mmCIF file of the N, C-alpha and C atoms, coordinates in Angstrom:
data_MODEL
# 
_entry.id   MODEL 
# 
loop_
_atom_site.group_PDB 
_atom_site.id 
_atom_site.type_symbol 
_atom_site.label_atom_id 
_atom_site.label_alt_id 
_atom_site.label_comp_id 
_atom_site.label_asym_id 
_atom_site.label_entity_id 
_atom_site.label_seq_id 
_atom_site.pdbx_PDB_ins_code 
_atom_site.Cartn_x 
_atom_site.Cartn_y 
_atom_site.Cartn_z 
_atom_site.occupancy 
_atom_site.B_iso_or_equiv 
_atom_site.pdbx_formal_charge 
_atom_site.auth_seq_id 
_atom_site.auth_comp_id 
_atom_site.auth_asym_id 
_atom_site.auth_atom_id 
_atom_site.pdbx_PDB_model_num 
ATOM 1   N N  . MET A 1 1  ? 42.281 193.271 65.998  1.00 0.00 ? 1  MET A N  1 
ATOM 2   C CA . MET A 1 1  ? 40.874 192.914 66.752  1.00 0.00 ? 1  MET A CA 1 
ATOM 3   C C  . MET A 1 1  ? 41.424 192.750 68.106  1.00 0.00 ? 1  MET A C  1 
ATOM 4   N N  . LYS A 1 2  ? 42.664 191.368 68.113  1.00 0.00 ? 2  LYS A N  1 
ATOM 5   C CA . LYS A 1 2  ? 43.176 190.869 69.127  1.00 0.00 ? 2  LYS A CA 1 
ATOM 6   C C  . LYS A 1 2  ? 43.840 192.417 70.009  1.00 0.00 ? 2  LYS A C  1 
ATOM 7   N N  . ASN A 1 3  ? 44.481 193.393 69.289  1.00 0.00 ? 3  ASN A N  1 
ATOM 8   C CA . ASN A 1 3  ? 45.311 194.114 70.302  1.00 0.00 ? 3  ASN A CA 1 
ATOM 9   C C  . ASN A 1 3  ? 44.154 195.164 71.147  1.00 0.00 ? 3  ASN A C  1 
ATOM 10  N N  . PHE A 1 4  ? 42.879 195.439 70.293  1.00 0.00 ? 4  PHE A N  1 
ATOM 11  C CA . PHE A 1 4  ? 41.767 195.789 71.031  1.00 0.00 ? 4  PHE A CA 1 
ATOM 12  C C  . PHE A 1 4  ? 41.378 195.030 72.069  1.00 0.00 ? 4  PHE A C  1 
ATOM 13  N N  . GLY A 1 5  ? 41.359 193.687 72.402  1.00 0.00 ? 5  GLY A N  1 
ATOM 14  C CA . GLY A 1 5  ? 41.234 192.782 73.726  1.00 0.00 ? 5  GLY A CA 1 
ATOM 15  C C  . GLY A 1 5  ? 41.958 192.948 74.439  1.00 0.00 ? 5  GLY A C  1 
ATOM 16  N N  . ILE A 1 6  ? 43.216 192.588 74.134  1.00 0.00 ? 6  ILE A N  1 
ATOM 17  C CA . ILE A 1 6  ? 44.423 193.327 75.235  1.00 0.00 ? 6  ILE A CA 1 
ATOM 18  C C  . ILE A 1 6  ? 44.082 194.516 75.476  1.00 0.00 ? 6  ILE A C  1 
ATOM 19  N N  . VAL A 1 7  ? 44.105 195.339 75.200  1.00 0.00 ? 7  VAL A N  1 
ATOM 20  C CA . VAL A 1 7  ? 44.118 196.832 75.509  1.00 0.00 ? 7  VAL A CA 1 
ATOM 21  C C  . VAL A 1 7  ? 42.340 196.679 76.725  1.00 0.00 ? 7  VAL A C  1 
ATOM 22  N N  . LEU A 1 8  ? 41.570 196.353 76.527  1.00 0.00 ? 8  LEU A N  1 
ATOM 23  C CA . LEU A 1 8  ? 40.163 196.286 76.993  1.00 0.00 ? 8  LEU A CA 1 
ATOM 24  C C  . LEU A 1 8  ? 40.573 195.438 78.554  1.00 0.00 ? 8  LEU A C  1 
ATOM 25  N N  . ILE A 1 9  ? 41.546 194.294 78.317  1.00 0.00 ? 9  ILE A N  1 
ATOM 26  C CA . ILE A 1 9  ? 41.979 193.656 79.513  1.00 0.00 ? 9  ILE A CA 1 
ATOM 27  C C  . ILE A 1 9  ? 42.575 194.601 80.691  1.00 0.00 ? 9  ILE A C  1 
ATOM 28  N N  . LEU A 1 10 ? 43.708 195.274 80.013  1.00 0.00 ? 10 LEU A N  1 
ATOM 29  C CA . LEU A 1 10 ? 44.525 196.179 80.634  1.00 0.00 ? 10 LEU A CA 1 
ATOM 30  C C  . LEU A 1 10 ? 43.613 197.213 81.344  1.00 0.00 ? 10 LEU A C  1 
ATOM 31  N N  . VAL A 1 11 ? 42.769 197.709 80.570  1.00 0.00 ? 11 VAL A N  1 
ATOM 32  C CA . VAL A 1 11 ? 41.791 198.980 81.186  1.00 0.00 ? 11 VAL A CA 1 
ATOM 33  C C  . VAL A 1 11 ? 40.953 198.208 82.508  1.00 0.00 ? 11 VAL A C  1 
ATOM 34  N N  . PHE A 1 12 ? 40.309 197.232 82.537  1.00 0.00 ? 12 PHE A N  1 
ATOM 35  C CA . PHE A 1 12 ? 39.802 196.650 83.670  1.00 0.00 ? 12 PHE A CA 1 
ATOM 36  C C  . PHE A 1 12 ? 40.634 196.126 84.564  1.00 0.00 ? 12 PHE A C  1 
ATOM 37  N N  . LEU A 1 13 ? 42.318 195.612 84.566  1.00 0.00 ? 13 LEU A N  1 
ATOM 38  C CA . LEU A 1 13 ? 43.074 195.638 85.072  1.00 0.00 ? 13 LEU A CA 1 
ATOM 39  C C  . LEU A 1 13 ? 43.071 196.990 86.335  1.00 0.00 ? 13 LEU A C  1 
ATOM 40  N N  . VAL A 1 14 ? 43.551 197.623 85.303  1.00 0.00 ? 14 VAL A N  1 
ATOM 41  C CA . VAL A 1 14 ? 43.986 199.305 85.828  1.00 0.00 ? 14 VAL A CA 1 
ATOM 42  C C  . VAL A 1 14 ? 42.741 200.053 86.754  1.00 0.00 ? 14 VAL A C  1 
ATOM 43  N N  . LEU A 1 15 ? 41.480 199.680 86.338  1.00 0.00 ? 15 LEU A N  1 
ATOM 44  C CA . LEU A 1 15 ? 40.285 200.321 87.208  1.00 0.00 ? 15 LEU A CA 1 
ATOM 45  C C  . LEU A 1 15 ? 40.164 199.603 88.251  1.00 0.00 ? 15 LEU A C  1 
ATOM 46  N N  . GLU A 1 16 ? 40.381 198.055 88.460  1.00 0.00 ? 16 GLU A N  1 
ATOM 47  C CA . GLU A 1 16 ? 40.529 197.500 89.634  1.00 0.00 ? 16 GLU A CA 1 
ATOM 48  C C  . GLU A 1 16 ? 41.439 197.403 90.378  1.00 0.00 ? 16 GLU A C  1 
ATOM 49  N N  . ILE A 1 17 ? 42.395 197.975 90.148  1.00 0.00 ? 17 ILE A N  1 
ATOM 50  C CA . ILE A 1 17 ? 43.771 198.418 91.157  1.00 0.00 ? 17 ILE A CA 1 
ATOM 51  C C  . ILE A 1 17 ? 43.185 199.731 91.293  1.00 0.00 ? 17 ILE A C  1 
ATOM 52  N N  . GLN A 1 18 ? 42.966 201.061 90.816  1.00 0.00 ? 18 GLN A N  1 
ATOM 53  C CA . GLN A 1 18 ? 42.647 202.096 91.432  1.00 0.00 ? 18 GLN A CA 1 
ATOM 54  C C  . GLN A 1 18 ? 41.143 202.317 92.297  1.00 0.00 ? 18 GLN A C  1 
ATOM 55  N N  . GLY A 1 19 ? 40.490 201.156 92.305  1.00 0.00 ? 19 GLY A N  1 
ATOM 56  C CA . GLY A 1 19 ? 39.476 201.059 92.990  1.00 0.00 ? 19 GLY A CA 1 
ATOM 57  C C  . GLY A 1 19 ? 39.146 200.357 94.058  1.00 0.00 ? 19 GLY A C  1 
ATOM 58  N N  . LYS A 1 20 ? 40.161 199.706 94.411  1.00 0.00 ? 20 LYS A N  1 
ATOM 59  C CA . LYS A 1 20 ? 40.302 198.575 95.439  1.00 0.00 ? 20 LYS A CA 1 
ATOM 60  C C  . LYS A 1 20 ? 40.119 199.214 96.904  1.00 0.00 ? 20 LYS A C  1 
ATOM 61  N N  . CYS A 1 21 ? 40.618 200.684 96.735  1.00 0.00 ? 21 CYS A N  1 
ATOM 62  C CA . CYS A 1 21 ? 39.986 201.047 98.661  1.00 0.00 ? 21 CYS A CA 1 
ATOM 63  C C  . CYS A 1 21 ? 39.265 202.079 98.266  1.00 0.00 ? 21 CYS A C  1 
ATOM 64  N N  . ASP A 1 22 ? 38.224 202.265 97.079  1.00 0.00 ? 22 ASP A N  1 
ATOM 65  C CA . ASP A 1 22 ? 37.045 203.259 97.386  1.00 0.00 ? 22 ASP A CA 1 
ATOM 66  C C  . ASP A 1 22 ? 35.452 202.215 97.225  1.00 0.00 ? 22 ASP A C  1 
ATOM 67  N N  . LEU A 1 23 ? 35.569 201.325 98.525  1.00 0.00 ? 23 LEU A N  1 
ATOM 68  C CA . LEU A 1 23 ? 34.084 200.446 98.636  1.00 0.00 ? 23 LEU A CA 1 
ATOM 69  C C  . LEU A 1 23 ? 33.338 201.642 98.589  1.00 0.00 ? 23 LEU A C  1 
ATOM 70  N N  . PRO A 1 24 ? 31.845 201.327 97.798  1.00 0.00 ? 24 PRO A N  1 
ATOM 71  C CA . PRO A 1 24 ? 30.887 202.285 98.314  1.00 0.00 ? 24 PRO A CA 1 
ATOM 72  C C  . PRO A 1 24 ? 30.525 202.823 100.008 1.00 0.00 ? 24 PRO A C  1 
ATOM 73  N N  . ILE A 1 25 ? 30.117 203.809 100.230 1.00 0.00 ? 25 ILE A N  1 
ATOM 74  C CA . ILE A 1 25 ? 30.114 203.999 101.768 1.00 0.00 ? 25 ILE A CA 1 
ATOM 75  C C  . ILE A 1 25 ? 28.315 204.548 101.594 1.00 0.00 ? 25 ILE A C  1 
ATOM 76  N N  . PRO A 1 26 ? 27.762 203.240 102.008 1.00 0.00 ? 26 PRO A N  1 
ATOM 77  C CA . PRO A 1 26 ? 26.294 203.704 102.332 1.00 0.00 ? 26 PRO A CA 1 
ATOM 78  C C  . PRO A 1 26 ? 25.809 204.791 103.471 1.00 0.00 ? 26 PRO A C  1 
ATOM 79  N N  . GLU A 1 27 ? 24.919 205.417 103.087 1.00 0.00 ? 27 GLU A N  1 
ATOM 80  C CA . GLU A 1 27 ? 24.563 206.946 103.522 1.00 0.00 ? 27 GLU A CA 1 
ATOM 81  C C  . GLU A 1 27 ? 24.097 206.914 105.281 1.00 0.00 ? 27 GLU A C  1 
ATOM 82  N N  . TYR A 1 28 ? 24.128 205.229 105.943 1.00 0.00 ? 28 TYR A N  1 
ATOM 83  C CA . TYR A 1 28 ? 23.940 205.419 107.033 1.00 0.00 ? 28 TYR A CA 1 
ATOM 84  C C  . TYR A 1 28 ? 25.029 205.909 107.733 1.00 0.00 ? 28 TYR A C  1 
ATOM 85  N N  . ILE A 1 29 ? 25.349 206.302 109.457 1.00 0.00 ? 29 ILE A N  1 
ATOM 86  C CA . ILE A 1 29 ? 25.963 206.957 109.793 1.00 0.00 ? 29 ILE A CA 1 
ATOM 87  C C  . ILE A 1 29 ? 26.049 205.554 111.102 1.00 0.00 ? 29 ILE A C  1 
ATOM 88  N N  . HIS A 1 30 ? 27.227 205.218 111.561 1.00 0.00 ? 30 HIS A N  1 
ATOM 89  C CA . HIS A 1 30 ? 27.416 204.420 112.735 1.00 0.00 ? 30 HIS A CA 1 
ATOM 90  C C  . HIS A 1 30 ? 29.109 204.946 113.041 1.00 0.00 ? 30 HIS A C  1 
ATOM 91  N N  . PRO A 1 31 ? 28.983 205.639 113.505 1.00 0.00 ? 31 PRO A N  1 
ATOM 92  C CA . PRO A 1 31 ? 30.421 206.175 114.234 1.00 0.00 ? 31 PRO A CA 1 
ATOM 93  C C  . PRO A 1 31 ? 31.316 204.958 114.659 1.00 0.00 ? 31 PRO A C  1 
ATOM 94  N N  . LEU A 1 32 ? 32.598 205.234 114.260 1.00 0.00 ? 32 LEU A N  1 
ATOM 95  C CA . LEU A 1 32 ? 33.583 204.062 114.281 1.00 0.00 ? 32 LEU A CA 1 
ATOM 96  C C  . LEU A 1 32 ? 34.993 204.831 114.771 1.00 0.00 ? 32 LEU A C  1 
ATOM 97  N N  . CYS A 1 33 ? 35.460 204.262 115.330 1.00 0.00 ? 33 CYS A N  1 
ATOM 98  C CA . CYS A 1 33 ? 36.867 205.213 115.564 1.00 0.00 ? 33 CYS A CA 1 
ATOM 99  C C  . CYS A 1 33 ? 38.150 204.074 115.615 1.00 0.00 ? 33 CYS A C  1 
ATOM 100 N N  . GLY A 1 34 ? 38.677 204.563 114.260 1.00 0.00 ? 34 GLY A N  1 
ATOM 101 C CA . GLY A 1 34 ? 40.020 203.513 113.540 1.00 0.00 ? 34 GLY A CA 1 
ATOM 102 C C  . GLY A 1 34 ? 41.212 203.731 114.562 1.00 0.00 ? 34 GLY A C  1 
ATOM 103 N N  . ILE A 1 35 ? 42.134 202.955 115.354 1.00 0.00 ? 35 ILE A N  1 
ATOM 104 C CA . ILE A 1 35 ? 42.863 203.521 116.046 1.00 0.00 ? 35 ILE A CA 1 
ATOM 105 C C  . ILE A 1 35 ? 44.269 202.905 115.476 1.00 0.00 ? 35 ILE A C  1 
ATOM 106 N N  . ALA A 1 36 ? 45.023 203.591 115.083 1.00 0.00 ? 36 ALA A N  1 
ATOM 107 C CA . ALA A 1 36 ? 46.595 203.097 114.913 1.00 0.00 ? 36 ALA A CA 1 
ATOM 108 C C  . ALA A 1 36 ? 47.771 203.534 115.693 1.00 0.00 ? 36 ALA A C  1 
ATOM 109 N N  . ARG A 1 37 ? 48.750 203.429 115.263 1.00 0.00 ? 37 ARG A N  1 
ATOM 110 C CA . ARG A 1 37 ? 50.123 203.654 116.655 1.00 0.00 ? 37 ARG A CA 1 
ATOM 111 C C  . ARG A 1 37 ? 49.840 205.152 116.700 1.00 0.00 ? 37 ARG A C  1 
ATOM 112 N N  . GLU A 1 38 ? 50.446 205.961 115.643 1.00 0.00 ? 38 GLU A N  1 
ATOM 113 C CA . GLU A 1 38 ? 50.009 207.525 115.869 1.00 0.00 ? 38 GLU A CA 1 
ATOM 114 C C  . GLU A 1 38 ? 49.213 207.942 116.049 1.00 0.00 ? 38 GLU A C  1 
ATOM 115 N N  . CYS A 1 39 ? 47.852 207.626 115.847 1.00 0.00 ? 39 CYS A N  1 
ATOM 116 C CA . CYS A 1 39 ? 46.689 208.845 115.510 1.00 0.00 ? 39 CYS A CA 1 
ATOM 117 C C  . CYS A 1 39 ? 45.614 207.530 115.479 1.00 0.00 ? 39 CYS A C  1 
ATOM 118 N N  . VAL A 1 40 ? 44.439 208.669 115.696 1.00 0.00 ? 40 VAL A N  1 
ATOM 119 C CA . VAL A 1 40 ? 43.073 207.632 115.740 1.00 0.00 ? 40 VAL A CA 1 
ATOM 120 C C  . VAL A 1 40 ? 42.197 208.769 114.542 1.00 0.00 ? 40 VAL A C  1 
ATOM 121 N N  . PHE A 1 41 ? 41.354 207.628 113.498 1.00 0.00 ? 41 PHE A N  1 
ATOM 122 C CA . PHE A 1 41 ? 40.463 207.963 112.641 1.00 0.00 ? 41 PHE A CA 1 
ATOM 123 C C  . PHE A 1 41 ? 39.102 208.167 113.006 1.00 0.00 ? 41 PHE A C  1 
ATOM 124 N N  . ASP A 1 42 ? 38.162 208.941 113.371 1.00 0.00 ? 42 ASP A N  1 
ATOM 125 C CA . ASP A 1 42 ? 36.671 208.868 112.985 1.00 0.00 ? 42 ASP A CA 1 
ATOM 126 C C  . ASP A 1 42 ? 36.499 208.423 111.514 1.00 0.00 ? 42 ASP A C  1 
ATOM 127 N N  . GLY A 1 43 ? 35.843 207.695 111.740 1.00 0.00 ? 43 GLY A N  1 
ATOM 128 C CA . GLY A 1 43 ? 35.098 207.269 110.210 1.00 0.00 ? 43 GLY A CA 1 
ATOM 129 C C  . GLY A 1 43 ? 33.521 207.240 110.785 1.00 0.00 ? 43 GLY A C  1 
ATOM 130 N N  . GLY A 1 44 ? 32.560 207.196 109.614 1.00 0.00 ? 44 GLY A N  1 
ATOM 131 C CA . GLY A 1 44 ? 31.194 207.423 109.456 1.00 0.00 ? 44 GLY A CA 1 
ATOM 132 C C  . GLY A 1 44 ? 30.706 206.074 109.317 1.00 0.00 ? 44 GLY A C  1 
ATOM 133 N N  . ASN A 1 45 ? 31.027 205.194 109.378 1.00 0.00 ? 45 ASN A N  1 
ATOM 134 C CA . ASN A 1 45 ? 30.929 203.543 109.081 1.00 0.00 ? 45 ASN A CA 1 
ATOM 135 C C  . ASN A 1 45 ? 31.749 202.574 109.150 1.00 0.00 ? 45 ASN A C  1 
ATOM 136 N N  . ILE A 1 46 ? 31.763 201.291 109.123 1.00 0.00 ? 46 ILE A N  1 
ATOM 137 C CA . ILE A 1 46 ? 32.606 200.448 108.637 1.00 0.00 ? 46 ILE A CA 1 
ATOM 138 C C  . ILE A 1 46 ? 33.387 200.346 107.096 1.00 0.00 ? 46 ILE A C  1 
ATOM 139 N N  . GLU A 1 47 ? 32.587 200.848 106.493 1.00 0.00 ? 47 GLU A N  1 
ATOM 140 C CA . GLU A 1 47 ? 32.954 201.142 104.933 1.00 0.00 ? 47 GLU A CA 1 
ATOM 141 C C  . GLU A 1 47 ? 34.027 202.385 104.432 1.00 0.00 ? 47 GLU A C  1 
ATOM 142 N N  . ASP A 1 48 ? 33.871 203.358 104.972 1.00 0.00 ? 48 ASP A N  1 
ATOM 143 C CA . ASP A 1 48 ? 34.653 204.267 105.454 1.00 0.00 ? 48 ASP A CA 1 
ATOM 144 C C  . ASP A 1 48 ? 35.869 204.188 106.323 1.00 0.00 ? 48 ASP A C  1 
ATOM 145 N N  . ILE A 1 49 ? 35.765 203.268 107.420 1.00 0.00 ? 49 ILE A N  1 
ATOM 146 C CA . ILE A 1 49 ? 36.968 202.835 107.737 1.00 0.00 ? 49 ILE A CA 1 
ATOM 147 C C  . ILE A 1 49 ? 37.759 201.656 107.323 1.00 0.00 ? 49 ILE A C  1 
ATOM 148 N N  . LYS A 1 50 ? 37.460 201.102 106.488 1.00 0.00 ? 50 LYS A N  1 
ATOM 149 C CA . LYS A 1 50 ? 38.007 199.991 105.476 1.00 0.00 ? 50 LYS A CA 1 
ATOM 150 C C  . LYS A 1 50 ? 38.669 200.751 104.348 1.00 0.00 ? 50 LYS A C  1 
ATOM 151 N N  . ASN A 1 51 ? 37.897 201.508 103.934 1.00 0.00 ? 51 ASN A N  1 
ATOM 152 C CA . ASN A 1 51 ? 38.621 202.307 102.582 1.00 0.00 ? 51 ASN A CA 1 
ATOM 153 C C  . ASN A 1 51 ? 39.831 203.004 103.151 1.00 0.00 ? 51 ASN A C  1 
ATOM 154 N N  . GLU A 1 52 ? 39.865 203.983 104.186 1.00 0.00 ? 52 GLU A N  1 
ATOM 155 C CA . GLU A 1 52 ? 41.003 204.377 104.875 1.00 0.00 ? 52 GLU A CA 1 
ATOM 156 C C  . GLU A 1 52 ? 42.192 203.659 105.369 1.00 0.00 ? 52 GLU A C  1 
ATOM 157 N N  . SER A 1 53 ? 42.001 202.213 106.002 1.00 0.00 ? 53 SER A N  1 
ATOM 158 C CA . SER A 1 53 ? 42.772 201.637 106.049 1.00 0.00 ? 53 SER A CA 1 
ATOM 159 C C  . SER A 1 53 ? 43.537 201.036 105.063 1.00 0.00 ? 53 SER A C  1 
ATOM 160 N N  . CYS A 1 54 ? 42.564 200.835 104.024 1.00 0.00 ? 54 CYS A N  1 
ATOM 161 C CA . CYS A 1 54 ? 43.175 200.422 102.800 1.00 0.00 ? 54 CYS A CA 1 
ATOM 162 C C  . CYS A 1 54 ? 44.144 201.419 102.301 1.00 0.00 ? 54 CYS A C  1 
ATOM 163 N N  . ARG A 1 55 ? 43.848 202.602 102.030 1.00 0.00 ? 55 ARG A N  1 
ATOM 164 C CA . ARG A 1 55 ? 44.497 203.838 101.587 1.00 0.00 ? 55 ARG A CA 1 
ATOM 165 C C  . ARG A 1 55 ? 45.990 204.061 102.211 1.00 0.00 ? 55 ARG A C  1 
ATOM 166 N N  . ARG A 1 56 ? 45.676 203.881 103.829 1.00 0.00 ? 56 ARG A N  1 
ATOM 167 C CA . ARG A 1 56 ? 47.334 204.057 104.441 1.00 0.00 ? 56 ARG A CA 1 
ATOM 168 C C  . ARG A 1 56 ? 47.942 202.903 104.350 1.00 0.00 ? 56 ARG A C  1 
ATOM 169 N N  . ARG A 1 57 ? 47.573 201.579 104.188 1.00 0.00 ? 57 ARG A N  1 
ATOM 170 C CA . ARG A 1 57 ? 48.454 200.403 103.237 1.00 0.00 ? 57 ARG A CA 1 
ATOM 171 C C  . ARG A 1 57 ? 48.981 200.772 102.552 1.00 0.00 ? 57 ARG A C  1 
ATOM 172 N N  . GLU A 1 58 ? 48.600 201.732 101.205 1.00 0.00 ? 58 GLU A N  1 
ATOM 173 C CA . GLU A 1 58 ? 48.785 201.404 99.983  1.00 0.00 ? 58 GLU A CA 1 
ATOM 174 C C  . GLU A 1 58 ? 49.798 202.802 99.964  1.00 0.00 ? 58 GLU A C  1 
ATOM 175 N N  . GLN A 1 59 ? 49.843 203.725 100.978 1.00 0.00 ? 59 GLN A N  1 
ATOM 176 C CA . GLN A 1 59 ? 50.449 204.669 101.303 1.00 0.00 ? 59 GLN A CA 1 
ATOM 177 C C  . GLN A 1 59 ? 51.961 204.261 102.530 1.00 0.00 ? 59 GLN A C  1 
ATOM 178 N N  . GLY A 1 60 ? 52.323 202.951 102.676 1.00 0.00 ? 60 GLY A N  1 
ATOM 179 C CA . GLY A 1 60 ? 53.301 202.476 103.560 1.00 0.00 ? 60 GLY A CA 1 
ATOM 180 C C  . GLY A 1 60 ? 52.793 202.493 104.822 1.00 0.00 ? 60 GLY A C  1 
ATOM 181 N N  . LYS A 1 61 ? 51.989 203.157 105.448 1.00 0.00 ? 61 LYS A N  1 
ATOM 182 C CA . LYS A 1 61 ? 51.253 203.165 106.703 1.00 0.00 ? 61 LYS A CA 1 
ATOM 183 C C  . LYS A 1 61 ? 50.901 201.895 107.561 1.00 0.00 ? 61 LYS A C  1 
ATOM 184 N N  . ALA A 1 62 ? 50.834 202.037 108.606 1.00 0.00 ? 62 ALA A N  1 
ATOM 185 C CA . ALA A 1 62 ? 50.214 200.869 109.114 1.00 0.00 ? 62 ALA A CA 1 
ATOM 186 C C  . ALA A 1 62 ? 48.355 201.036 108.965 1.00 0.00 ? 62 ALA A C  1 
ATOM 187 N N  . PRO A 1 63 ? 47.624 199.592 108.691 1.00 0.00 ? 63 PRO A N  1 
ATOM 188 C CA . PRO A 1 63 ? 46.554 199.917 108.924 1.00 0.00 ? 63 PRO A CA 1 
ATOM 189 C C  . PRO A 1 63 ? 45.969 200.040 110.462 1.00 0.00 ? 63 PRO A C  1 
ATOM 190 N N  . PHE A 1 64 ? 44.836 200.474 110.363 1.00 0.00 ? 64 PHE A N  1 
ATOM 191 C CA . PHE A 1 64 ? 44.150 200.353 111.444 1.00 0.00 ? 64 PHE A CA 1 
ATOM 192 C C  . PHE A 1 64 ? 44.338 199.362 112.921 1.00 0.00 ? 64 PHE A C  1 
ATOM 193 N N  . LEU A 1 65 ? 45.094 199.405 113.793 1.00 0.00 ? 65 LEU A N  1 
ATOM 194 C CA . LEU A 1 65 ? 45.260 198.064 114.707 1.00 0.00 ? 65 LEU A CA 1 
ATOM 195 C C  . LEU A 1 65 ? 44.056 197.640 115.339 1.00 0.00 ? 65 LEU A C  1 
ATOM 196 N N  . ARG A 1 66 ? 43.051 199.139 115.862 1.00 0.00 ? 66 ARG A N  1 
ATOM 197 C CA . ARG A 1 66 ? 41.679 198.140 116.286 1.00 0.00 ? 66 ARG A CA 1 
ATOM 198 C C  . ARG A 1 66 ? 40.666 199.277 115.600 1.00 0.00 ? 66 ARG A C  1 
ATOM 199 N N  . ILE A 1 67 ? 39.546 198.739 115.686 1.00 0.00 ? 67 ILE A N  1 
ATOM 200 C CA . ILE A 1 67 ? 38.296 199.317 115.542 1.00 0.00 ? 67 ILE A CA 1 
ATOM 201 C C  . ILE A 1 67 ? 37.475 199.402 116.861 1.00 0.00 ? 67 ILE A C  1 
ATOM 202 N N  . GLU A 1 68 ? 36.967 200.495 117.386 1.00 0.00 ? 68 GLU A N  1 
ATOM 203 C CA . GLU A 1 68 ? 36.065 200.895 118.338 1.00 0.00 ? 68 GLU A CA 1 
ATOM 204 C C  . GLU A 1 68 ? 34.155 201.442 117.972 1.00 0.00 ? 68 GLU A C  1 
ATOM 205 N N  . ASN A 1 69 ? 33.701 201.146 118.361 1.00 0.00 ? 69 ASN A N  1 
ATOM 206 C CA . ASN A 1 69 ? 32.132 201.874 118.199 1.00 0.00 ? 69 ASN A CA 1 
ATOM 207 C C  . ASN A 1 69 ? 32.415 203.040 118.830 1.00 0.00 ? 69 ASN A C  1 
ATOM 208 N N  . GLY A 1 70 ? 31.702 204.260 118.567 1.00 0.00 ? 70 GLY A N  1 
ATOM 209 C CA . GLY A 1 70 ? 31.750 205.458 118.951 1.00 0.00 ? 70 GLY A CA 1 
ATOM 210 C C  . GLY A 1 70 ? 32.713 206.756 118.015 1.00 0.00 ? 70 GLY A C  1 
ATOM 211 N N  . TYR A 1 71 ? 32.606 207.877 118.443 1.00 0.00 ? 71 TYR A N  1 
ATOM 212 C CA . TYR A 1 71 ? 33.815 208.620 117.917 1.00 0.00 ? 71 TYR A CA 1 
ATOM 213 C C  . TYR A 1 71 ? 35.455 208.299 118.861 1.00 0.00 ? 71 TYR A C  1 
ATOM 214 N N  . CYS A 1 72 ? 36.215 208.911 118.136 1.00 0.00 ? 72 CYS A N  1 
ATOM 215 C CA . CYS A 1 72 ? 37.586 208.839 118.885 1.00 0.00 ? 72 CYS A CA 1 
ATOM 216 C C  . CYS A 1 72 ? 37.566 209.903 120.023 1.00 0.00 ? 72 CYS A C  1 
ATOM 217 N N  . GLU A 1 73 ? 38.756 209.613 121.141 1.00 0.00 ? 73 GLU A N  1 
ATOM 218 C CA . GLU A 1 73 ? 38.464 210.348 122.184 1.00 0.00 ? 73 GLU A CA 1 
ATOM 219 C C  . GLU A 1 73 ? 39.160 211.806 121.695 1.00 0.00 ? 73 GLU A C  1 
ATOM 220 N N  . GLU A 1 74 ? 39.041 212.676 121.874 1.00 0.00 ? 74 GLU A N  1 
ATOM 221 C CA . GLU A 1 74 ? 39.438 214.023 121.543 1.00 0.00 ? 74 GLU A CA 1 
ATOM 222 C C  . GLU A 1 74 ? 40.885 214.440 122.029 1.00 0.00 ? 74 GLU A C  1 
ATOM 223 N N  . GLU A 1 75 ? 41.488 213.885 123.159 1.00 0.00 ? 75 GLU A N  1 
ATOM 224 C CA . GLU A 1 75 ? 42.803 214.166 123.476 1.00 0.00 ? 75 GLU A CA 1 
ATOM 225 C C  . GLU A 1 75 ? 43.682 213.293 122.412 1.00 0.00 ? 75 GLU A C  1 
ATOM 226 N N  . HIS A 1 76 ? 43.394 212.432 121.527 1.00 0.00 ? 76 HIS A N  1 
ATOM 227 C CA . HIS A 1 76 ? 44.227 211.502 120.642 1.00 0.00 ? 76 HIS A CA 1 
ATOM 228 C C  . HIS A 1 76 ? 44.532 212.829 119.695 1.00 0.00 ? 76 HIS A C  1 
ATOM 229 N N  . THR A 1 77 ? 45.657 212.397 118.556 1.00 0.00 ? 77 THR A N  1 
ATOM 230 C CA . THR A 1 77 ? 45.764 212.981 117.452 1.00 0.00 ? 77 THR A CA 1 
ATOM 231 C C  . THR A 1 77 ? 45.215 212.324 116.182 1.00 0.00 ? 77 THR A C  1 
ATOM 232 N N  . GLN A 1 78 ? 44.677 213.677 116.017 1.00 0.00 ? 78 GLN A N  1 
ATOM 233 C CA . GLN A 1 78 ? 43.715 213.089 114.487 1.00 0.00 ? 78 GLN A CA 1 
ATOM 234 C C  . GLN A 1 78 ? 44.241 212.358 113.362 1.00 0.00 ? 78 GLN A C  1 
ATOM 235 N N  . CYS A 1 79 ? 43.868 211.024 112.623 1.00 0.00 ? 79 CYS A N  1 
ATOM 236 C CA . CYS A 1 79 ? 45.076 210.686 111.364 1.00 0.00 ? 79 CYS A CA 1 
ATOM 237 C C  . CYS A 1 79 ? 44.103 211.707 110.426 1.00 0.00 ? 79 CYS A C  1 
ATOM 238 N N  . PRO A 1 80 ? 45.054 212.095 109.353 1.00 0.00 ? 80 PRO A N  1 
ATOM 239 C CA . PRO A 1 80 ? 44.592 213.153 108.369 1.00 0.00 ? 80 PRO A CA 1 
ATOM 240 C C  . PRO A 1 80 ? 43.645 212.293 107.505 1.00 0.00 ? 80 PRO A C  1 
ATOM 241 N N  . ARG A 1 81 ? 43.172 212.365 106.722 1.00 0.00 ? 81 ARG A N  1 
ATOM 242 C CA . ARG A 1 81 ? 42.108 211.638 105.669 1.00 0.00 ? 81 ARG A CA 1 
ATOM 243 C C  . ARG A 1 81 ? 43.247 211.557 104.350 1.00 0.00 ? 81 ARG A C  1 
ATOM 244 N N  . SER A 1 82 ? 43.446 210.446 103.938 1.00 0.00 ? 82 SER A N  1 
ATOM 245 C CA . SER A 1 82 ? 44.259 210.192 102.974 1.00 0.00 ? 82 SER A CA 1 
ATOM 246 C C  . SER A 1 82 ? 43.089 210.315 101.829 1.00 0.00 ? 82 SER A C  1 
ATOM 247 N N  . ASN A 1 83 ? 44.040 210.775 100.699 1.00 0.00 ? 83 ASN A N  1 
ATOM 248 C CA . ASN A 1 83 ? 43.103 211.086 99.560  1.00 0.00 ? 83 ASN A CA 1 
ATOM 249 C C  . ASN A 1 83 ? 43.623 209.763 98.139  1.00 0.00 ? 83 ASN A C  1 
# 
């Protein structure tokens, strides 16, 4: 029984680590532009931007330096969406 408790705790820890960049994204649209040094990212709302910035950090990339209202300007390079 003691081993089951330890395994259960480990499962919860692993799930928490894997889900930290997957905040629920509400269905409302409020376009935002995440601006990084090398690219820009069009996000549907603030949660989308936060998730993408978190994933960038996990991949060793810089998170967004700034977030602006509206879609990003087309002449800038788009950041690919992280998985």
